[in-house]
TORKOL-4160 file (C-alpha; in steps of 0.2 Angstrom, whole numbers, padded with zeros to 4 digits, m for minus):
444
<pt num="1" X="m0095" Y="0073" Z="m0034"/>
<pt num="2" X="m0109" Y="0084" Z="m0042"/>
<pt num="3" X="m0112" Y="0086" Z="m0060"/>
<pt num="4" X="m0099" Y="0096" Z="m0069"/>
<pt num="5" X="m0104" Y="0113" Z="m0076"/>
<pt num="6" X="m0098" Y="0123" Z="m0090"/>
<pt num="7" X="m0098" Y="0142" Z="m0087"/>
<pt num="8" X="m0100" Y="0150" Z="m0104"/>
<pt num="9" X="m0097" Y="0169" Z="m0106"/>
<pt num="10" X="m0101" Y="0177" Z="m0123"/>
<pt num="11" X="m0108" Y="0194" Z="m0127"/>
<pt num="12" X="m0116" Y="0188" Z="m0143"/>
<pt num="13" X="m0133" Y="0181" Z="m0138"/>
<pt num="14" X="m0136" Y="0170" Z="m0153"/>
<pt num="15" X="m0119" Y="0162" Z="m0152"/>
<pt num="16" X="m0121" Y="0160" Z="m0134"/>
<pt num="17" X="m0137" Y="0151" Z="m0136"/>
<pt num="18" X="m0131" Y="0139" Z="m0150"/>
<pt num="19" X="m0115" Y="0135" Z="m0140"/>
<pt num="20" X="m0125" Y="0132" Z="m0125"/>
<pt num="21" X="m0138" Y="0121" Z="m0134"/>
<pt num="22" X="m0124" Y="0111" Z="m0142"/>
<pt num="23" X="m0115" Y="0108" Z="m0126"/>
<pt num="24" X="m0131" Y="0102" Z="m0117"/>
<pt num="25" X="m0135" Y="0090" Z="m0131"/>
<pt num="26" X="m0118" Y="0083" Z="m0129"/>
<pt num="27" X="m0122" Y="0079" Z="m0110"/>
<pt num="28" X="m0115" Y="0095" Z="m0102"/>
<pt num="29" X="m0123" Y="0106" Z="m0089"/>
<pt num="30" X="m0121" Y="0124" Z="m0095"/>
<pt num="31" X="m0123" Y="0141" Z="m0086"/>
<pt num="32" X="m0122" Y="0154" Z="m0100"/>
<pt num="33" X="m0122" Y="0172" Z="m0098"/>
<pt num="34" X="m0116" Y="0188" Z="m0106"/>
<pt num="35" X="m0110" Y="0195" Z="m0089"/>
<pt num="36" X="m0093" Y="0189" Z="m0083"/>
<pt num="37" X="m0098" Y="0194" Z="m0065"/>
<pt num="38" X="m0112" Y="0181" Z="m0065"/>
<pt num="39" X="m0101" Y="0167" Z="m0070"/>
<pt num="40" X="m0087" Y="0172" Z="m0058"/>
<pt num="41" X="m0099" Y="0172" Z="m0043"/>
<pt num="42" X="m0100" Y="0153" Z="m0046"/>
<pt num="43" X="m0081" Y="0150" Z="m0046"/>
<pt num="44" X="m0073" Y="0144" Z="m0030"/>
<pt num="45" X="m0059" Y="0131" Z="m0026"/>
<pt num="46" X="m0072" Y="0117" Z="m0025"/>
<pt num="47" X="m0080" Y="0121" Z="m0042"/>
<pt num="48" X="m0082" Y="0106" Z="m0053"/>
<pt num="49" X="m0082" Y="0114" Z="m0070"/>
<pt num="50" X="m0073" Y="0123" Z="m0084"/>
<pt num="51" X="m0074" Y="0142" Z="m0089"/>
<pt num="52" X="m0076" Y="0146" Z="m0107"/>
<pt num="53" X="m0076" Y="0164" Z="m0111"/>
<pt num="54" X="m0075" Y="0175" Z="m0127"/>
<pt num="55" X="m0059" Y="0187" Z="m0127"/>
<pt num="56" X="m0066" Y="0202" Z="m0135"/>
<pt num="57" X="m0081" Y="0209" Z="m0125"/>
<pt num="58" X="m0086" Y="0226" Z="m0120"/>
<pt num="59" X="m0080" Y="0231" Z="m0103"/>
<pt num="60" X="m0071" Y="0216" Z="m0096"/>
<pt num="61" X="m0062" Y="0206" Z="m0109"/>
<pt num="62" X="m0058" Y="0187" Z="m0108"/>
<pt num="63" X="m0040" Y="0189" Z="m0102"/>
<pt num="64" X="m0046" Y="0200" Z="m0087"/>
<pt num="65" X="m0060" Y="0186" Z="m0083"/>
<pt num="66" X="m0046" Y="0173" Z="m0084"/>
<pt num="67" X="m0035" Y="0183" Z="m0072"/>
<pt num="68" X="m0049" Y="0185" Z="m0059"/>
<pt num="69" X="m0054" Y="0167" Z="m0060"/>
<pt num="70" X="m0035" Y="0162" Z="m0057"/>
<pt num="71" X="m0035" Y="0173" Z="m0042"/>
<pt num="72" X="m0049" Y="0162" Z="m0035"/>
<pt num="73" X="m0041" Y="0146" Z="m0041"/>
<pt num="74" X="m0026" Y="0145" Z="m0052"/>
<pt num="75" X="m0030" Y="0127" Z="m0057"/>
<pt num="76" X="m0047" Y="0131" Z="m0065"/>
<pt num="77" X="m0047" Y="0126" Z="m0083"/>
<pt num="78" X="m0051" Y="0141" Z="m0094"/>
<pt num="79" X="m0054" Y="0140" Z="m0113"/>
<pt num="80" X="m0053" Y="0156" Z="m0122"/>
<pt num="81" X="m0063" Y="0159" Z="m0139"/>
<pt num="82" X="m0062" Y="0174" Z="m0151"/>
<pt num="83" X="m0066" Y="0179" Z="m0168"/>
<pt num="84" X="m0050" Y="0189" Z="m0170"/>
<pt num="85" X="m0038" Y="0176" Z="m0166"/>
<pt num="86" X="m0020" Y="0175" Z="m0173"/>
<pt num="87" X="m0004" Y="0166" Z="m0168"/>
<pt num="88" X="0003" Y="0180" Z="m0156"/>
<pt num="89" X="m0014" Y="0181" Z="m0147"/>
<pt num="90" X="m0015" Y="0162" Z="m0145"/>
<pt num="91" X="0003" Y="0161" Z="m0138"/>
<pt num="92" X="m0001" Y="0175" Z="m0126"/>
<pt num="93" X="m0017" Y="0166" Z="m0120"/>
<pt num="94" X="m0007" Y="0149" Z="m0117"/>
<pt num="95" X="0007" Y="0158" Z="m0108"/>
<pt num="96" X="m0006" Y="0167" Z="m0097"/>
<pt num="97" X="m0012" Y="0149" Z="m0092"/>
<pt num="98" X="m0027" Y="0146" Z="m0103"/>
<pt num="99" X="m0031" Y="0127" Z="m0105"/>
<pt num="100" X="m0035" Y="0130" Z="m0123"/>
<pt num="101" X="m0038" Y="0143" Z="m0136"/>
<pt num="102" X="m0051" Y="0142" Z="m0150"/>
<pt num="103" X="m0054" Y="0153" Z="m0165"/>
<pt num="104" X="m0071" Y="0156" Z="m0172"/>
<pt num="105" X="m0079" Y="0148" Z="m0182"/>
<pt num="106" X="m0077" Y="0131" Z="m0174"/>
<pt num="107" X="m0089" Y="0116" Z="m0172"/>
<pt num="108" X="m0098" Y="0113" Z="m0156"/>
<pt num="109" X="m0092" Y="0095" Z="m0156"/>
<pt num="110" X="m0074" Y="0102" Z="m0156"/>
<pt num="111" X="m0078" Y="0113" Z="m0141"/>
<pt num="112" X="m0087" Y="0099" Z="m0132"/>
<pt num="113" X="m0071" Y="0088" Z="m0135"/>
<pt num="114" X="m0060" Y="0102" Z="m0127"/>
<pt num="115" X="m0072" Y="0104" Z="m0113"/>
<pt num="116" X="m0073" Y="0086" Z="m0109"/>
<pt num="117" X="m0054" Y="0085" Z="m0108"/>
<pt num="118" X="m0053" Y="0100" Z="m0097"/>
<pt num="119" X="m0066" Y="0093" Z="m0085"/>
<pt num="120" X="m0056" Y="0077" Z="m0084"/>
<pt num="121" X="m0041" Y="0087" Z="m0078"/>
<pt num="122" X="m0052" Y="0097" Z="m0066"/>
<pt num="123" X="m0059" Y="0081" Z="m0058"/>
<pt num="124" X="m0042" Y="0075" Z="m0055"/>
<pt num="125" X="m0037" Y="0091" Z="m0047"/>
<pt num="126" X="m0052" Y="0091" Z="m0035"/>
<pt num="127" X="m0050" Y="0073" Z="m0031"/>
<pt num="128" X="m0031" Y="0075" Z="m0027"/>
<pt num="129" X="m0036" Y="0090" Z="m0016"/>
<pt num="130" X="m0049" Y="0080" Z="m0007"/>
<pt num="131" X="m0036" Y="0066" Z="m0005"/>
<pt num="132" X="m0023" Y="0078" Z="0003"/>
<pt num="133" X="m0037" Y="0085" Z="0015"/>
<pt num="134" X="m0041" Y="0067" Z="0020"/>
<pt num="135" X="m0023" Y="0062" Z="0023"/>
<pt num="136" X="m0021" Y="0079" Z="0033"/>
<pt num="137" X="m0035" Y="0074" Z="0044"/>
<pt num="138" X="m0026" Y="0058" Z="0049"/>
<pt num="139" X="m0016" Y="0065" Z="0064"/>
<pt num="140" X="0000" Y="0059" Z="0072"/>
<pt num="141" X="0004" Y="0040" Z="0072"/>
<pt num="142" X="m0012" Y="0034" Z="0066"/>
<pt num="143" X="m0008" Y="0041" Z="0049"/>
<pt num="144" X="0009" Y="0032" Z="0049"/>
<pt num="145" X="0006" Y="0016" Z="0059"/>
<pt num="146" X="m0011" Y="0010" Z="0052"/>
<pt num="147" X="m0021" Y="m0003" Z="0061"/>
<pt num="148" X="m0034" Y="m0006" Z="0074"/>
<pt num="149" X="m0027" Y="m0022" Z="0081"/>
<pt num="150" X="m0021" Y="m0023" Z="0099"/>
<pt num="151" X="m0003" Y="m0026" Z="0092"/>
<pt num="152" X="m0004" Y="m0010" Z="0082"/>
<pt num="153" X="m0011" Y="0000" Z="0097"/>
<pt num="154" X="0003" Y="m0006" Z="0108"/>
<pt num="155" X="0016" Y="m0001" Z="0094"/>
<pt num="156" X="0009" Y="0016" Z="0094"/>
<pt num="157" X="0009" Y="0018" Z="0113"/>
<pt num="158" X="0027" Y="0012" Z="0113"/>
<pt num="159" X="0032" Y="0024" Z="0099"/>
<pt num="160" X="0023" Y="0038" Z="0108"/>
<pt num="161" X="0032" Y="0035" Z="0124"/>
<pt num="162" X="0049" Y="0033" Z="0117"/>
<pt num="163" X="0048" Y="0048" Z="0104"/>
<pt num="164" X="0049" Y="0061" Z="0118"/>
<pt num="165" X="0065" Y="0053" Z="0125"/>
<pt num="166" X="0083" Y="0053" Z="0118"/>
<pt num="167" X="0084" Y="0034" Z="0122"/>
<pt num="168" X="0093" Y="0024" Z="0108"/>
<pt num="169" X="0081" Y="0011" Z="0101"/>
<pt num="170" X="0083" Y="m0006" Z="0093"/>
<pt num="171" X="0068" Y="m0010" Z="0081"/>
<pt num="172" X="0064" Y="m0028" Z="0078"/>
<pt num="173" X="0054" Y="m0033" Z="0063"/>
<pt num="174" X="0054" Y="m0044" Z="0047"/>
<pt num="175" X="0058" Y="m0038" Z="0030"/>
<pt num="176" X="0045" Y="m0026" Z="0024"/>
<pt num="177" X="0036" Y="m0024" Z="0041"/>
<pt num="178" X="0040" Y="m0005" Z="0041"/>
<pt num="179" X="0055" Y="m0003" Z="0052"/>
<pt num="180" X="0060" Y="0013" Z="0044"/>
<pt num="181" X="0042" Y="0020" Z="0046"/>
<pt num="182" X="0044" Y="0017" Z="0064"/>
<pt num="183" X="0061" Y="0025" Z="0065"/>
<pt num="184" X="0055" Y="0040" Z="0056"/>
<pt num="185" X="0040" Y="0041" Z="0068"/>
<pt num="186" X="0051" Y="0041" Z="0083"/>
<pt num="187" X="0061" Y="0055" Z="0075"/>
<pt num="188" X="0046" Y="0066" Z="0069"/>
<pt num="189" X="0036" Y="0064" Z="0085"/>
<pt num="190" X="0050" Y="0069" Z="0096"/>
<pt num="191" X="0061" Y="0085" Z="0100"/>
<pt num="192" X="0073" Y="0081" Z="0086"/>
<pt num="193" X="0060" Y="0082" Z="0072"/>
<pt num="194" X="0068" Y="0099" Z="0065"/>
<pt num="195" X="0085" Y="0091" Z="0064"/>
<pt num="196" X="0092" Y="0079" Z="0051"/>
<pt num="197" X="0086" Y="0061" Z="0050"/>
<pt num="198" X="0100" Y="0051" Z="0042"/>
<pt num="199" X="0096" Y="0033" Z="0036"/>
<pt num="200" X="0109" Y="0021" Z="0032"/>
<pt num="201" X="0107" Y="0003" Z="0026"/>
<pt num="202" X="0122" Y="m0006" Z="0033"/>
<pt num="203" X="0118" Y="m0020" Z="0021"/>
<pt num="204" X="0119" Y="m0009" Z="0005"/>
<pt num="205" X="0135" Y="0000" Z="0009"/>
<pt num="206" X="0151" Y="m0008" Z="0002"/>
<pt num="207" X="0163" Y="m0013" Z="0017"/>
<pt num="208" X="0177" Y="m0003" Z="0010"/>
<pt num="209" X="0168" Y="0013" Z="0011"/>
<pt num="210" X="0156" Y="0011" Z="0025"/>
<pt num="211" X="0169" Y="0018" Z="0038"/>
<pt num="212" X="0172" Y="0033" Z="0028"/>
<pt num="213" X="0153" Y="0036" Z="0025"/>
<pt num="214" X="0150" Y="0035" Z="0044"/>
<pt num="215" X="0165" Y="0044" Z="0051"/>
<pt num="216" X="0171" Y="0055" Z="0036"/>
<pt num="217" X="0189" Y="0058" Z="0033"/>
<pt num="218" X="0202" Y="0071" Z="0032"/>
<pt num="219" X="0212" Y="0076" Z="0016"/>
<pt num="220" X="0225" Y="0063" Z="0012"/>
<pt num="221" X="0218" Y="0050" Z="0024"/>
<pt num="222" X="0219" Y="0037" Z="0010"/>
<pt num="223" X="0222" Y="0036" Z="m0008"/>
<pt num="224" X="0209" Y="0046" Z="m0017"/>
<pt num="225" X="0204" Y="0057" Z="m0002"/>
<pt num="226" X="0207" Y="0073" Z="m0010"/>
<pt num="227" X="0198" Y="0084" Z="0002"/>
<pt num="228" X="0189" Y="0084" Z="0019"/>
<pt num="229" X="0173" Y="0074" Z="0020"/>
<pt num="230" X="0160" Y="0076" Z="0033"/>
<pt num="231" X="0153" Y="0059" Z="0038"/>
<pt num="232" X="0135" Y="0054" Z="0040"/>
<pt num="233" X="0136" Y="0053" Z="0059"/>
<pt num="234" X="0143" Y="0071" Z="0060"/>
<pt num="235" X="0130" Y="0077" Z="0047"/>
<pt num="236" X="0116" Y="0070" Z="0059"/>
<pt num="237" X="0122" Y="0081" Z="0073"/>
<pt num="238" X="0106" Y="0086" Z="0083"/>
<pt num="239" X="0096" Y="0073" Z="0075"/>
<pt num="240" X="0094" Y="0055" Z="0072"/>
<pt num="241" X="0104" Y="0041" Z="0064"/>
<pt num="242" X="0095" Y="0026" Z="0058"/>
<pt num="243" X="0105" Y="0010" Z="0055"/>
<pt num="244" X="0095" Y="m0002" Z="0045"/>
<pt num="245" X="0100" Y="m0020" Z="0044"/>
<pt num="246" X="0113" Y="m0017" Z="0057"/>
<pt num="247" X="0117" Y="m0036" Z="0057"/>
<pt num="248" X="0126" Y="m0033" Z="0041"/>
<pt num="249" X="0139" Y="m0021" Z="0048"/>
<pt num="250" X="0156" Y="m0028" Z="0047"/>
<pt num="251" X="0163" Y="m0034" Z="0064"/>
<pt num="252" X="0178" Y="m0022" Z="0065"/>
<pt num="253" X="0166" Y="m0008" Z="0062"/>
<pt num="254" X="0154" Y="m0013" Z="0076"/>
<pt num="255" X="0168" Y="m0010" Z="0088"/>
<pt num="256" X="0170" Y="0008" Z="0083"/>
<pt num="257" X="0151" Y="0010" Z="0083"/>
<pt num="258" X="0150" Y="0004" Z="0100"/>
<pt num="259" X="0163" Y="0017" Z="0106"/>
<pt num="260" X="0153" Y="0031" Z="0097"/>
<pt num="261" X="0137" Y="0026" Z="0105"/>
<pt num="262" X="0146" Y="0025" Z="0123"/>
<pt num="263" X="0156" Y="0041" Z="0121"/>
<pt num="264" X="0146" Y="0051" Z="0109"/>
<pt num="265" X="0161" Y="0056" Z="0100"/>
<pt num="266" X="0169" Y="0052" Z="0083"/>
<pt num="267" X="0186" Y="0054" Z="0074"/>
<pt num="268" X="0187" Y="0057" Z="0056"/>
<pt num="269" X="0198" Y="0045" Z="0046"/>
<pt num="270" X="0216" Y="0052" Z="0046"/>
<pt num="271" X="0212" Y="0063" Z="0062"/>
<pt num="272" X="0215" Y="0060" Z="0080"/>
<pt num="273" X="0204" Y="0074" Z="0085"/>
<pt num="274" X="0188" Y="0069" Z="0094"/>
<pt num="275" X="0172" Y="0078" Z="0088"/>
<pt num="276" X="0157" Y="0078" Z="0100"/>
<pt num="277" X="0141" Y="0071" Z="0093"/>
<pt num="278" X="0123" Y="0074" Z="0098"/>
<pt num="279" X="0113" Y="0061" Z="0090"/>
<pt num="280" X="0100" Y="0048" Z="0094"/>
<pt num="281" X="0104" Y="0030" Z="0087"/>
<pt num="282" X="0090" Y="0020" Z="0081"/>
<pt num="283" X="0095" Y="0003" Z="0074"/>
<pt num="284" X="0084" Y="m0010" Z="0065"/>
<pt num="285" X="0086" Y="m0029" Z="0062"/>
<pt num="286" X="0077" Y="m0043" Z="0055"/>
<pt num="287" X="0088" Y="m0056" Z="0064"/>
<pt num="288" X="0090" Y="m0062" Z="0082"/>
<pt num="289" X="0105" Y="m0052" Z="0086"/>
<pt num="290" X="0109" Y="m0062" Z="0102"/>
<pt num="291" X="0109" Y="m0078" Z="0093"/>
<pt num="292" X="0120" Y="m0070" Z="0079"/>
<pt num="293" X="0132" Y="m0064" Z="0093"/>
<pt num="294" X="0133" Y="m0082" Z="0100"/>
<pt num="295" X="0137" Y="m0088" Z="0083"/>
<pt num="296" X="0151" Y="m0075" Z="0081"/>
<pt num="297" X="0142" Y="m0065" Z="0068"/>
<pt num="298" X="0138" Y="m0050" Z="0079"/>
<pt num="299" X="0146" Y="m0042" Z="0094"/>
<pt num="300" X="0136" Y="m0046" Z="0109"/>
<pt num="301" X="0143" Y="m0031" Z="0118"/>
<pt num="302" X="0135" Y="m0020" Z="0104"/>
<pt num="303" X="0119" Y="m0030" Z="0105"/>
<pt num="304" X="0118" Y="m0027" Z="0124"/>
<pt num="305" X="0121" Y="m0009" Z="0122"/>
<pt num="306" X="0107" Y="m0007" Z="0108"/>
<pt num="307" X="0095" Y="m0018" Z="0117"/>
<pt num="308" X="0091" Y="m0007" Z="0132"/>
<pt num="309" X="0075" Y="m0002" Z="0123"/>
<pt num="310" X="0068" Y="m0011" Z="0109"/>
<pt num="311" X="0052" Y="m0010" Z="0099"/>
<pt num="312" X="0045" Y="m0025" Z="0090"/>
<pt num="313" X="0034" Y="m0023" Z="0074"/>
<pt num="314" X="0021" Y="m0037" Z="0072"/>
<pt num="315" X="0022" Y="m0046" Z="0055"/>
<pt num="316" X="0006" Y="m0043" Z="0044"/>
<pt num="317" X="0001" Y="m0062" Z="0046"/>
<pt num="318" X="m0001" Y="m0058" Z="0065"/>
<pt num="319" X="m0013" Y="m0044" Z="0062"/>
<pt num="320" X="m0023" Y="m0050" Z="0047"/>
<pt num="321" X="m0039" Y="m0040" Z="0053"/>
<pt num="322" X="m0029" Y="m0024" Z="0049"/>
<pt num="323" X="m0028" Y="m0028" Z="0031"/>
<pt num="324" X="m0045" Y="m0021" Z="0025"/>
<pt num="325" X="m0041" Y="m0004" Z="0033"/>
<pt num="326" X="m0022" Y="m0005" Z="0028"/>
<pt num="327" X="m0026" Y="m0009" Z="0010"/>
<pt num="328" X="m0038" Y="0005" Z="0008"/>
<pt num="329" X="m0025" Y="0017" Z="0016"/>
<pt num="330" X="m0011" Y="0011" Z="0004"/>
<pt num="331" X="m0024" Y="0012" Z="m0011"/>
<pt num="332" X="m0027" Y="0030" Z="m0007"/>
<pt num="333" X="m0008" Y="0033" Z="m0006"/>
<pt num="334" X="m0007" Y="0025" Z="m0023"/>
<pt num="335" X="m0021" Y="0035" Z="m0030"/>
<pt num="336" X="m0011" Y="0051" Z="m0026"/>
<pt num="337" X="0005" Y="0045" Z="m0034"/>
<pt num="338" X="m0003" Y="0038" Z="m0050"/>
<pt num="339" X="m0018" Y="0050" Z="m0052"/>
<pt num="340" X="m0029" Y="0035" Z="m0055"/>
<pt num="341" X="m0046" Y="0031" Z="m0049"/>
<pt num="342" X="m0047" Y="0017" Z="m0035"/>
<pt num="343" X="m0057" Y="0002" Z="m0042"/>
<pt num="344" X="m0071" Y="m0004" Z="m0031"/>
<pt num="345" X="m0064" Y="m0014" Z="m0017"/>
<pt num="346" X="m0077" Y="m0028" Z="m0012"/>
<pt num="347" X="m0077" Y="m0039" Z="0003"/>
<pt num="348" X="m0073" Y="m0055" Z="m0007"/>
<pt num="349" X="m0057" Y="m0047" Z="m0013"/>
<pt num="350" X="m0052" Y="m0042" Z="0004"/>
<pt num="351" X="m0056" Y="m0059" Z="0011"/>
<pt num="352" X="m0044" Y="m0066" Z="m0002"/>
<pt num="353" X="m0030" Y="m0054" Z="0004"/>
<pt num="354" X="m0033" Y="m0059" Z="0022"/>
<pt num="355" X="m0031" Y="m0077" Z="0017"/>
<pt num="356" X="m0013" Y="m0074" Z="0012"/>
<pt num="357" X="0003" Y="m0077" Z="0022"/>
<pt num="358" X="0011" Y="m0060" Z="0017"/>
<pt num="359" X="0030" Y="m0065" Z="0019"/>
<pt num="360" X="0034" Y="m0048" Z="0012"/>
<pt num="361" X="0023" Y="m0040" Z="0025"/>
<pt num="362" X="0017" Y="m0022" Z="0022"/>
<pt num="363" X="0029" Y="m0019" Z="0008"/>
<pt num="364" X="0021" Y="m0033" Z="m0001"/>
<pt num="365" X="0004" Y="m0027" Z="0002"/>
<pt num="366" X="0009" Y="m0010" Z="m0004"/>
<pt num="367" X="0015" Y="m0017" Z="m0020"/>
<pt num="368" X="m0002" Y="m0026" Z="m0022"/>
<pt num="369" X="m0011" Y="m0010" Z="m0019"/>
<pt num="370" X="m0001" Y="m0001" Z="m0032"/>
<pt num="371" X="m0005" Y="m0014" Z="m0045"/>
<pt num="372" X="m0023" Y="m0014" Z="m0040"/>
<pt num="373" X="m0025" Y="0005" Z="m0043"/>
<pt num="374" X="m0015" Y="0004" Z="m0059"/>
<pt num="375" X="m0027" Y="m0010" Z="m0065"/>
<pt num="376" X="m0014" Y="m0024" Z="m0066"/>
<pt num="377" X="m0016" Y="m0033" Z="m0050"/>
<pt num="378" X="m0015" Y="m0052" Z="m0054"/>
<pt num="379" X="m0026" Y="m0058" Z="m0040"/>
<pt num="380" X="m0043" Y="m0062" Z="m0046"/>
<pt num="381" X="m0054" Y="m0048" Z="m0039"/>
<pt num="382" X="m0072" Y="m0052" Z="m0044"/>
<pt num="383" X="m0084" Y="m0038" Z="m0047"/>
<pt num="384" X="m0095" Y="m0035" Z="m0032"/>
<pt num="385" X="m0113" Y="m0042" Z="m0035"/>
<pt num="386" X="m0108" Y="m0051" Z="m0052"/>
<pt num="387" X="m0115" Y="m0068" Z="m0049"/>
<pt num="388" X="m0112" Y="m0067" Z="m0031"/>
<pt num="389" X="m0126" Y="m0064" Z="m0018"/>
<pt num="390" X="m0124" Y="m0055" Z="m0002"/>
<pt num="391" X="m0125" Y="m0072" Z="0007"/>
<pt num="392" X="m0112" Y="m0079" Z="m0003"/>
<pt num="393" X="m0100" Y="m0064" Z="m0001"/>
<pt num="394" X="m0102" Y="m0065" Z="0018"/>
<pt num="395" X="m0099" Y="m0084" Z="0018"/>
<pt num="396" X="m0083" Y="m0081" Z="0008"/>
<pt num="397" X="m0077" Y="m0068" Z="0020"/>
<pt num="398" X="m0081" Y="m0078" Z="0036"/>
<pt num="399" X="m0072" Y="m0093" Z="0029"/>
<pt num="400" X="m0057" Y="m0083" Z="0025"/>
<pt num="401" X="m0057" Y="m0076" Z="0043"/>
<pt num="402" X="m0058" Y="m0093" Z="0050"/>
<pt num="403" X="m0044" Y="m0100" Z="0039"/>
<pt num="404" X="m0033" Y="m0085" Z="0043"/>
<pt num="405" X="m0035" Y="m0087" Z="0062"/>
<pt num="406" X="m0032" Y="m0106" Z="0061"/>
<pt num="407" X="m0016" Y="m0102" Z="0052"/>
<pt num="408" X="m0010" Y="m0090" Z="0064"/>
<pt num="409" X="m0013" Y="m0102" Z="0078"/>
<pt num="410" X="m0005" Y="m0117" Z="0069"/>
<pt num="411" X="m0021" Y="m0126" Z="0069"/>
<pt num="412" X="m0024" Y="m0124" Z="0087"/>
<pt num="413" X="m0043" Y="m0124" Z="0091"/>
<pt num="414" X="m0044" Y="m0116" Z="0108"/>
<pt num="415" X="m0036" Y="m0099" Z="0104"/>
<pt num="416" X="m0045" Y="m0099" Z="0087"/>
<pt num="417" X="m0062" Y="m0099" Z="0094"/>
<pt num="418" X="m0058" Y="m0088" Z="0108"/>
<pt num="419" X="m0050" Y="m0075" Z="0096"/>
<pt num="420" X="m0065" Y="m0076" Z="0085"/>
<pt num="421" X="m0077" Y="m0074" Z="0099"/>
<pt num="422" X="m0085" Y="m0091" Z="0096"/>
<pt num="423" X="m0089" Y="m0106" Z="0107"/>
<pt num="424" X="m0079" Y="m0122" Z="0102"/>
<pt num="425" X="m0096" Y="m0130" Z="0096"/>
<pt num="426" X="m0099" Y="m0115" Z="0085"/>
<pt num="427" X="m0082" Y="m0115" Z="0077"/>
<pt num="428" X="m0083" Y="m0134" Z="0073"/>
<pt num="429" X="m0100" Y="m0131" Z="0065"/>
<pt num="430" X="m0093" Y="m0117" Z="0054"/>
<pt num="431" X="m0078" Y="m0128" Z="0050"/>
<pt num="432" X="m0090" Y="m0142" Z="0044"/>
<pt num="433" X="m0100" Y="m0129" Z="0035"/>
<pt num="434" X="m0085" Y="m0123" Z="0025"/>
<pt num="435" X="m0077" Y="m0140" Z="0023"/>
<pt num="436" X="m0063" Y="m0136" Z="0034"/>
<pt num="437" X="m0052" Y="m0148" Z="0044"/>
<pt num="438" X="m0037" Y="m0141" Z="0053"/>
<pt num="439" X="m0025" Y="m0148" Z="0039"/>
<pt num="440" X="m0036" Y="m0142" Z="0025"/>
<pt num="441" X="m0036" Y="m0124" Z="0033"/>
<pt num="442" X="m0017" Y="m0124" Z="0035"/>
<pt num="443" X="m0015" Y="m0129" Z="0017"/>
<pt num="444" X="m0026" Y="m0116" Z="0009"/>
């Protein structure tokens, strides 16, 4: 970002000169003028600076200048100054959107302090705008399902192919792998995107109310049913129903869900009237439903009905190469939420992240990115270049890659050197170089 500029407008040449000199001595770049038009010509939505203007001037007064500046960019900080200030005028200025109001005489140091705070605010506004533009430039699934590995490319292809259909989908993935993100992508990239997306966590709903939540009820259907209630399934008409943690759904309710999926009709509790339903079902699970069915914990007939089309989300430990890109993406999102600068992300720190197992998958990595941006990340993140040469940083990164690949292959050498693009001899040489045996690598 270019150096900030203070646009200073005052018709008194001596005061304008002294304020300009004082601000410049405090380290600010100043464009001082007695003509409002000259200053306004420099204002645009990308202008990094603050406008400081006298109120009482011949011709155009400060309020008019501020109004015209806000027409260009309502978020521009404007500081109004006057020699005829009073409380009503100050209140009017602040209500009109002024960043601050200063009455003459005032010290240059006080003005410099106000300007500094205003510039901090302006910088955040511009950074957030740039961030939104960067995020907007990421199109389609690449902005949702981030990664360059073959597994993520396959996932995006599968989602693209299925999004345009009405096929019910079963999403398979570990905790924190992004099952709801995939479900929302299937909805948003398809013809139902303008209709409701209703997400239900089957493991979070109490068993005694889940049936009423899904199907709704008529007045008097049970004690406490004082009126008619539209259930979640009916509310989602025309859209998508996402059933997360479907393995947690009570067995007796699974029977009713199976009937709904097959007939596309529902009956509210306390009613015998069938209501036609136009919804797409997307279910998600972290369990092997077929195994759960054989153990009597899940209905096999519902599993077979849901498993016609399934999408598997790779765990983060199987796509460690995506971590640098994914971590930066999550840090940018955290930056937008917390309005904080992103600290320097050096290769040594990324190598440390790539050496982890990530049992919590992307959700766990997102938490790390949040803490990193907030400045409370617990992992040691050495500052780049501090006591570490480029050779040492590259070596650390290379060692972490080898350890990660050995872990992924359970210590098997052949797939490790093939996936890293090395010969067997080259891998063994590097393992000796970094003091890595298979057992040592797996225990890191």
